[in-house]
C-alpha positions in Angstrom: 58.4 -56.1 284.1 59.6 -53.3 286.2 63.3 -52.9 285.6 65.6 -53.5 288.6 67.7 -50.6 287.4 66.1 -48.2 289.8 67.7 -47.0 293.0 66.4 -48.6 296.2 68.3 -46.2 298.5 71.9 -45.0 298.5 73.1 -48.2 300.2 70.7 -50.8 298.7 71.9 -53.6 296.4 70.2 -52.1 293.4 71.6 -48.6 293.9 74.3 -47.1 291.7 74.7 -46.7 288.0 72.4 -49.2 286.2 75.0 -50.4 283.8 77.8 -50.8 286.3 78.9 -54.4 286.9 78.8 -55.5 290.5 79.7 -58.7 292.2 77.1 -61.4 292.5 75.9 -61.4 296.1 73.0 -63.0 297.9 71.6 -59.5 298.7 71.6 -58.6 295.0 69.9 -61.9 294.1 67.3 -61.3 296.8 66.7 -57.7 295.7 66.1 -58.8 292.0 63.7 -61.5 293.2 61.9 -59.1 295.5 61.7 -56.6 292.6 59.9 -59.2 290.5 57.5 -59.9 293.4 58.7 -63.4 294.0 58.2 -64.9 297.4 61.4 -66.7 298.5 63.0 -67.7 301.8 66.5 -68.7 302.9 67.2 -72.4 303.5 69.6 -73.8 306.1 72.5 -73.2 303.7 71.6 -69.6 303.1 70.4 -70.2 299.5 67.1 -68.6 298.4 64.2 -70.9 297.6 60.7 -70.4 296.3 57.7 -72.5 295.2 56.3 -72.3 291.7 53.2 -74.4 291.5 54.3 -77.6 293.2 58.0 -77.3 292.3 60.8 -75.7 294.2 63.4 -73.4 292.6 66.7 -72.6 294.4 68.9 -69.5 293.7 72.4 -70.3 294.8 75.9 -68.9 294.5 78.5 -71.5 293.6 82.2 -71.5 292.8 85.2 -70.6 294.9 84.2 -66.9 295.2 80.4 -67.4 294.8 80.7 -66.1 291.2 78.4 -68.7 289.7 74.7 -68.2 289.7 72.8 -71.5 289.8 69.0 -71.6 289.4 67.9 -75.1 290.1 64.4 -76.5 289.7 63.3 -79.6 291.5 60.1 -80.8 289.9 57.4 -82.0 292.2 56.5 -85.3 290.5 58.3 -88.4 291.8 58.7 -91.7 290.0 59.5 -95.3 291.0 63.0 -96.5 290.3 61.8 -98.6 287.4 61.0 -95.3 285.5 64.6 -94.1 285.6 65.5 -95.3 282.1 62.4 -93.5 280.7 63.3 -90.3 282.7 66.8 -90.4 281.3 65.3 -90.6 277.8 63.1 -87.7 278.6 66.0 -85.6 279.8 68.2 -86.5 276.8 65.4 -85.4 274.5 64.8 -82.2 276.5 68.5 -81.4 276.5 68.7 -82.1 272.7 65.8 -79.8 271.9 66.4 -76.9 274.4 69.2 -74.9 275.8 67.7 -74.3 279.3 67.4 -75.7 281.8 69.8 -78.6 281.7 67.6 -81.5 282.8 68.8 -84.5 284.8 67.5 -87.3 286.9 68.0 -87.4 290.7 67.3 -90.6 292.7 66.7 -89.9 296.3 67.7 -92.1 299.3 64.1 -93.3 299.4 64.5 -94.8 295.9 62.2 -92.4 294.2 63.4 -90.4 291.2 62.8 -86.7 290.3 63.7 -84.6 287.3 65.7 -81.5 288.0 66.8 -78.6 285.9 69.6 -76.1 286.1 70.6 -72.9 284.6 74.2 -72.0 285.7 76.0 -68.8 284.6 79.6 -67.7 285.4 79.5 -64.1 286.6 83.1 -63.8 287.7 83.4 -60.4 286.0 80.2 -59.1 287.6 76.6 -58.5 286.6 74.2 -55.6 286.3 70.8 -55.8 288.0 69.1 -56.0 284.6 71.3 -58.9 283.5 70.7 -60.7 286.7 66.9 -60.1 286.3 67.1 -61.7 282.8 69.0 -64.7 284.2 66.5 -65.2 287.0 63.6 -64.9 284.6 65.3 -67.5 282.3 65.8 -69.9 285.2 62.3 -69.6 286.5 60.5 -69.6 283.2 62.3 -72.6 281.7 62.3 -74.4 285.0 58.5 -74.1 285.1 58.3 -75.3 281.5 60.4 -78.4 282.5 58.1 -79.0 285.5 55.0 -78.8 283.3 56.5 -81.3 280.8 57.4 -83.7 283.7 53.9 -83.4 285.1 52.6 -84.9 281.8 54.9 -88.0 282.0 53.1 -91.2 283.0 53.8 -92.8 286.3 54.6 -89.8 288.3 52.9 -88.4 291.4 53.3 -85.4 293.7 54.4 -86.9 297.0 
């Protein structure tokens, strides 16, 4: 992996001393994702979103000052409402055995259920590009692991 601790111009989001903490911004997140070669786009809320296999991963700033980084995976497989107890059991086992991502079940308005995962980090005091790169990598890698495990569950389909 190429380190994001290289200067991208005197005014770029990755510029400056590589160990200096800087505020979490959408531009910094976008620069780290671009440095990794990830293709992402902005959604209607201004959050960054990309596709990994069939799943979507969002990169959002949350909190009163946008100091929380949230990497949320929405797995592609959808399940009938009757599978929700089994999906809860899957998520409980996942969360018991792993730290990331936190897995949970979301039931959409159409009555179909999906498993989602989140890695959320408080960066109120700031973050270096290298730290942010590691957090993004953690969110994407573990989100993809969750999506692969969900794909193996019976009764799901990509819709």
